[in-house]
N, C-alpha and C positions, 0 to 999 in steps of 0.2 A: 503493499499500500504506500509506504513512504517513497519508494522508487517512482510509483506512478505520479504521486503529487509533484515531486520534484521535476519530473518530466513535463508535467502540465504547466508548472509556472514558467519553465524555460519556453514553452510553446506560447504563453501569454506574452513574454517579453519579445518574442520574434514577431508577434502581431504589433507590438508597440513600434517596432523598428519600421513598420509600415511595408512589410512584404505583401505586395498586392495579391499574389496567388494564394498566400495563406489567408488574407482577408476574404477572398471570394469562397474558399473552401469553407470557412467557418461560417459565413453568410448562409451557404447551402445548408449546412448542419442546422443552424438556427431555424431556417425555413422548414426543414424536414421535420424537426422535433418541436417546432413551435416554441423555442426558447425565447425568454423575454417578452417583449410586448409586440412581437411581429416584425416582419421585414416589409419595407416600403418598395415596391418594384416601380419602375419607370413606366410611365403610361406607354401603350404601344401605338394607339392611333391619335395623333396630335391634330387638333382642328386648325383651320386657317385663321380662325377669329374666336375670341373669347369676350365675355363681359367684362372680366376683370384679369389683369395679368399682375402677379406679385412677384416682385424681384428679390429674392433673398429668403431662405427658410429658418431665419433666426428667430429670436423670441418675439420680434414684432410681426414678422411675415408669417409665422406658423400660426399666431393667434388669428390674424386677418383672414388667412386662407381657410381656417376652420369656421370662423363666424360668418363669413359671406357665403359659403356653401350650405349654411343652414337653411337658406333659400333655395330650394330645388329648381327654381326657374333660372337662377344664375349659374353661369360656367366660369371657372376660375382655373387658370394656368399657374402654377408655382414653379418658378425657375430658381435652381440651386446650383452654385458653381461647384461645391464639394459633393461628397458622396454620403452614403447612409453611415450610421454608427456602427462600431463593432463591439464585441463583448468588453474589450480592454477599456472603452470609453465609459462604460458603466461603472467602473471600480473607482469609488470617490477618492481613495488614498493616492491613486496613480494619476491624479489630475496633472501634475506637473509634466508627466511623460507625454501628454498630448502635444506640448510645444515642439517635440522632436519628431513629429509625424506630419503626413499630408494634411491632417485636420488643422493645421495651422498655416495661414498665408505666409508667415515668416517674414512680415515686414520688419524694417529697422528704420530708425530716425536718421536724419542727417546728423553730422557731428555737431555737438553743442559745446559752447564754452562754459556753460552753466550747470552741466549734468552729465551723468553717465561717463565721467572722465576715466575711470578705472575699469570699464567694462570692455568686452572684446572689441576691438577697433575703435574704442571710444564712441560707440553708438548705442542707443537704447533699443532693446527688443521691443516690438510692437505687436504682441501676440493678437491675433484675430482669428476666430474660428471660421473654418471652411468646411462645412458639414450640413447635412439635415439637422437643424437644430442650431446652426450657427455656433456663436461663442459659448452657448449655454452647454455645448458638448465638451468644451475644453477648459472651461472656468473652474473656479474652486467651489461652486455650488452654494455659496453663502447667500442667504435671503435676508436682506435688510432693504427697507423702503426709503430711507431718508427721513428727514424731519418734517414736521407739519409746516415749519416756517419756510422750507424750500419751495413748496407748492403754492403757499399764499404768496411768496415773493413773485412766482411766475405771474399769478393772477394780477398782482399790483403793477407789473410791467406791461399790462394791458392785454394779457392772454385769458380772455374771458372763458370760463368754464374749467380752468385748471387749478382752482383753489384746493386745498386739502380736503375740505369737506366734499367737494364736487368729485375728486378723483379716488377717494377711499372706497366707494362702492365698486370701482373697477379692480382695485387690489383684491377686495373680498371676493368679487365674482370669479376670479381666476384660480382662486386657491382652494386646496383640499388640505386642511391642517388637522384632520381628526386624529392623528396620531401624535400631535404636538402636546408638550406639558409645559407648565409654567408660563402661560400666555395670557393676555387680556382678551378673553374670548370674543367680546364685541367687535373687535377690530380684525377678527379672522374668519374666513370662509371655510365651509365643509363640503360644498357641492361642486367645486370647481375641477377643472382638468389637471391643474398643476399641484403635485403632491409635495407637501412640506413635512419634515420630520426632523428629529434630532438623531445624531449618529448612534450607531449601536455599540458604542464603546466610550469609555471615558477613563483618561489616564488621572492618577492622584493629583497632578498639578492643577486641574480644573478647580477643585474645591478650594485650594489654596488661593487661587486667583480670585475667586468670588468673595472669599472671606476678606482679603485684602481691600478688595473694592468697598466693602462696608467700612473698613477702618478708615478709608479716605473720605468717607462721607457721601458715597454713591449707594444708590439701591441696586439690588439684584433684580433686574427687571426684564421685561419683554421689550426689546428695541423696536418692535413693530407695533407697539401698544401705546398707551396714552402718554407715557413719558419716555423720551428718547435717551436722555443721559442714563448711563448705568452700566452694570456688568451682567453678562448674560452667557449662557451656554449657546452654541450656534443653532440656528435653524437653517436648514439646507434643502435644496430642491432634490430630494431623494424619495424613493419608494422601496420599502423593504430592504434598506441598506444599499441600494444602487441608485445611480444617477437618474433623475427625472429630467431629462432635457426638454427643450421646447418641442422637439419632434416627437419624443415619447408621449409628452403631455397632450399635445394639439393635434398632431397629424396622425399618428399610429391608430388611435382609436376610431378615426374617420377615413382610413385609407381606402375603404370600398365605396365611398360616395362617388356615384357616377359623374357628378358635375365637378369634380376636382381631379385635374391631371397634374401630376408631379413629374418633373424632369430633373434629374441630378447631372452633375458634371456639365452644366450648361451655363457658359460664361457669357453674361450679357455685356455687349460691346457699345450699345447706343440705344437711346430712346428715339423712336421716330416722332418727330414734331413738325408740323406744317409751319414753315417760317413765316407765312402771311398771316394765317389764321391763329397761329400759336396753339393749335389743337393737337394733342397727344393722340396718335393713331396706332401705335404699335411699338414693338421693340425688335432689335436685332440681337442674336446671340450666336455663340460658336458651340457646337457639340460634336464630338468626335471628328474635329478638323473640318467640319462642314457649317456653313453659314445658313442661318435661318431667319426669316422674318415673319412675325405673327402679328396680326392686327387685334385692336382691341375696340369694343364698342363703348364702354362707359369709362373706366379708369385704369391707369397703370398706378400701382402701389409700389414705391421703391423702398425696400427694406433691407438695403445691402450693408447697412452699418456706417459707423462715423468715418471710416476711411473710403470705402467703396461707393457709398451713395454720393458724397460730393464728387469723387472721380468720374462716376457714370454722368451725372448732371453736366459736368464740364465737358466731357467728350461729346455731349449731345447739344453743346452750344448754349448751355444755361450756366452762367458763372461771370466771374469778374473779367471785364473788358480786356485788361492787360494781360491776364493769363491766356485767355482764349486767342487774343491777337498773337501772342508770342508762339502758341502752339499752331497757328494758322487754321483755327476753327471758326467757322461762321457763327457769329453771335446772334442768338435768338432772343435771349433776355439777360440783361446785365444785373446780376445779383451778387451778394457777398458770400457765395458758395465757398466752403472751405475755410472760412474765418471762424473765430470763436472756439477753437479747439481747446477743450479742457479735459483734465485726466486727474486721477489720484495717483500721487507718488508714494511709495513705501520703502521704509528702511527695514528690510527683511533679513538683515545679515547679522543682527545681535545673536550671540550664542551664550547661554547660561548653563554651566557645568553643574551636574549633581552627583551625589556619591552612591546613588542606588539605580537599578535598572528600572525606572519608572516612565521612561520615555520611548519613542519610536524611532527606529533606524531602518535602512535598508537591509542590513544584515538580519535583524530581528525578524523582519517581515518574511524571510524565507522559512520560517517555522512552519511546519506542516499543520499545526493546531489552528494557527491564524488563517491559513488557507482554507482549511476545512470549515472553520467557523463562518467564513464569509459565503464560501460556495454553497453550504447546506443550510446554514441558519440565517444568513444575511446579517450577522453580527461580527463584532471584533474590530481591530484597528484598521482594516481594509475599508471600514464604513466612515472613517474620519474624512471630512472633505478637504482634500488637499493638505491634510495635516493640521487644519485649523479646528480648534475645539471650543474656544471661548472668545468673546468680544468685550471690549469696553469702549464706550462713546464718552469722551471727557472733554473738558474745557481747559485751555491754557490761560496764562495771564494775557495773552494777546487777543483773546476773544473779547468783543465789545458788544455781542448780541444778547439775546435773551437768555435766561438761565437755562432754557431747555434747548440750546442750540450747539451742539459740540463742534470743535474745530479739529479735533484729533480723534482717531480710532486706534485701539490697541488690539492686536490679534494674537491670543496665545496659541502657539504652535506645539504639537506634541513631539516634534523633533527639531533638529537644527542642521545647518550645513555640515557639521562634523559627522553626521551620519548619512550623508549623501553619497554612498559609495558608488552608486550606478550613475551618478551625474545629472539625473533628470531635473532636480531643483536648480542646480547652478546653470544648466543649460537653458532653462526657463528665464532665468535672470540675466544670463549673459556674463557670468563670472568666468574669468579666464583662468586657465589650468594653474598658471603661475600664482595667482592670488590665493586659489584653493590650497595649492600646496604649502604655501607660506603661512596662511592664516588658520586653516582649519585641519589640514591633514595631521599635523603633530598631535591632534587631540581626537583622532578618528576612533580611538578605542574607548572613549569616555562618553557616558550618558550625558545628554543635553537636550534642552528644549529651547524655543525661541519666543520672543515677543516682537512682533512687527509693529512699526509706528506708521500710520497712514495720515497723510494730509488731506483732510476732508474738504476744505473750502480754499483751493489755491487761488491766488491773485494773478499768477502768471497764465498766459494764454498763447495758443500757437495756432498753426495753419496747415491745412492740407492743399497741396496744388498738384498739377499734372505736368509732366516733363514735356509732352508733346502729344501728337494726336493718335498715337499707337495705343490701343485700349489694353495691350498685353504688357505694356511697361508699367513698373511699379509706380504709384504716385510718390510724390515728394512729401515727406512728413516732417514738419518743423514744430515739435511740441513746445519748445521754449521753456522747459522745466526750470524752476528756480531762477527765473529771470527777475523776479521780484524777491528782494531781501527778506521781506516779511514772511515768505514761505519757508526760507531756511531757519528763521528765528522760531517760528511755531514748530517745525520739525524738531528742533533741538530741544524744546521744551517736553515734546512728547517722548523723546528718547530717555531724557532724564526721569521722567515719570515711570517708563517701562523698567528702567534700572532700579528705581526706588521700590517698585512692586516685587522685583525678584529678591531684593535685599530685605523685604519685610520679615517680621518675626515668623510668619507662617511658612515662607520658604526656606527658612534656616533648618527647618526639619531635615532637609536634604543637603545642608552646607552648600546652598546654591551661590555660585561665584561667576562673575562676567569674565568671558575670554578677553584678555587685554593685549593679545598680539595686535600691534597697529596695522591699519590698512596700508598697503603700498601707496605712496603719494602722501601720506600724512604722518610718516615716522618722525618728522622733525618738529611736530607740534605736541605739547604735553598731553598725554593720553588722558581723556575724560573731561578736558575743558570744553567750554563752548566752542571754542575755536576748533578744536580737534573734531568734535561731532559735525561742525559745519563743514569742515574738510571732507569728512567721511560720507557725508549726505551727498555732496557734489560728485564723489568718486563712485559710490556703490548703491545709492538709492535707485529704485527701479519702479517701472509702472505696475499698476494692478490690472491693467488692461480695461479701464473704465472710461475709454475715450468717448467723448460726446460733444455736442453742440455745434458740429460743422454745417448744419442746415438749420440755423437758428429759428425758432418759432417767435413771433412777435407780431404786433399790431402793424397796420399799414404806414403809421407814423414812424416806425423803428427803420431806420436807414440800413441796419446790418440784417434784418430779418428775411429769411428765405421762404419760409412758409407762414401762412396765416394761422390764427388759432383753430381752424379746421384742418390744418395740416395740409392744405392746398398750396402748391408752389406759385408764388406771386407771378403774374403775367402769363402763366401757362395753364391751358385748360386740360382737363382729365389727368391731372397728375398730382400725387400726394406722396409725401415721405412719412414713413411710419417706422421710425427706430430711435435710437439714442441720440442720433445727430440733431433732432429737433429740440432737445433740451436748451433753454436759454441759458440756465445756470446748472452746473453739476449739483447733484444732491449730496447731502452728508450721510451717505450710506453706499451700499453696493447697487450698481445701476442695473443689473439683470432684472430684478423685481420690478423696477419702474418701467422698463422696456415691455414687460408683459402687460402692465397697466396701460401703456400707451397704445399697444395692439388692441386691447379690449375697448378703449374709448374710441379710437379711430374707427374700429368696425361700426360702432353705433353712429359715428358721425356719417360714415358712407352710407349706412342703411337709411339714415334720415334723408340724405341727398337724393337717393334713388327710390324712395317710396317703400321701404321695407323695415320700418323701424319696430 
């Protein structure tokens, strides 16, 4: 039995490496034995025209495709550049592995003078999901919605219908939280498609983390409930210990609807827009090296994400005049497409050493008991979402907002980079081997956990552009992380709080100590000073993959707005954007939950427009 399990885990890792033949074999096995939630097959007979075409099967597009096909009279074509999920994407603990596979677009930023200085090639990894389910297939599964004040601010900016009280019903509608504990029940749903639950395992450090939060004056709370500030166990998009992606939640239960056609590995290259009437009449896409043009009767819904949605708009003649002119693309509508890029940066490299085996590492996860518990019972460490076990939403001295509006999130990790034997986590972050060998490898035989510091409300903003008119060329990503000094100062305060938590009386049970090997590039600064941490942030802080804002929602009076509060693209008929790119400001939480909400609300907006509310 032990030999079989070891062989099986090796097989899993071979899938992770993205061997396409192994993937197809396993896909056939899943279909034969009906493993998981079913397999989505590509539509065989594609029509020349549909009522709606949805571009991108991420968290926004999957919801829209589901809700629009509730009307049997409407036909919907859903186009996705990636492929269906595999068994390996279902395992929450292996979330970081997905960044090394074809499920990640693999984007990198331009070199910055303010951030990612110590990462590979001095560039930031911009992980974006490329799959049925989009980034919900590759993310760390954490489900937090942000603060009430985030959405009330959207409303005050002129986005009618987007206040917290108005969007809360859509959060609740999408959710099935029947397995959740320790929640404010009035703020959660039990009838939705999206399953939310807690991991099927908890390391001893979680209780210590929660107790320390109480000592600091915070409550142990539900971050998606009445009060946002506080310490809590994670809520995750999981079902029975396995990832519940957007595709699993919203597409696989309805995959047999006759009015829904799905095509994977179909890369949209252009929106078809009449330059005189500015009416959207279809899309062009590539599939198996063949070019297709499909017409649309009612609307195209662009849900390709905060990098690809602006790219597709600009390739289609909708975007800034200077960028389109340089790319020699005929301008149909001059809009601030690609501006307003916002993201959450995190310091995920702090390592806290303990004197007992109470943490999680790659070596430990080869234990057959853990593999058995996951495969048979849906329990054990493999159910920890990307290793994240608990959260704290806190305020630093730089916060000038309401008492219940955090500016820093702390994420307790079950392990640390010292245990990253297989290299998946450092691969996701872009940590070079030389840094790993110097800072972490000397401690690889020690048990350790991490506390990541996340900047929730960055002042720095970036931009997405196109290089030229070739749709297969990567877009240019200039995130401008830490361009504003206040972002650095706030992060430093967050790091100091994380260190103080690990140094608290509760964690001394395990003689917890911080790894004090300095990061390359910061060796000449006194370790532990504000100046040292500022240097460390600029060298090794990394994105959480929460890029938003590049097709900003705003009223007609907002010169930076790309879409109106109905999510319709200004100046273009029959075209909406439904994904994280429409957020005018990033929320103080994880963005995936918000994009599900945007999909739900957009679906109702579309139904009202076309008489099926």
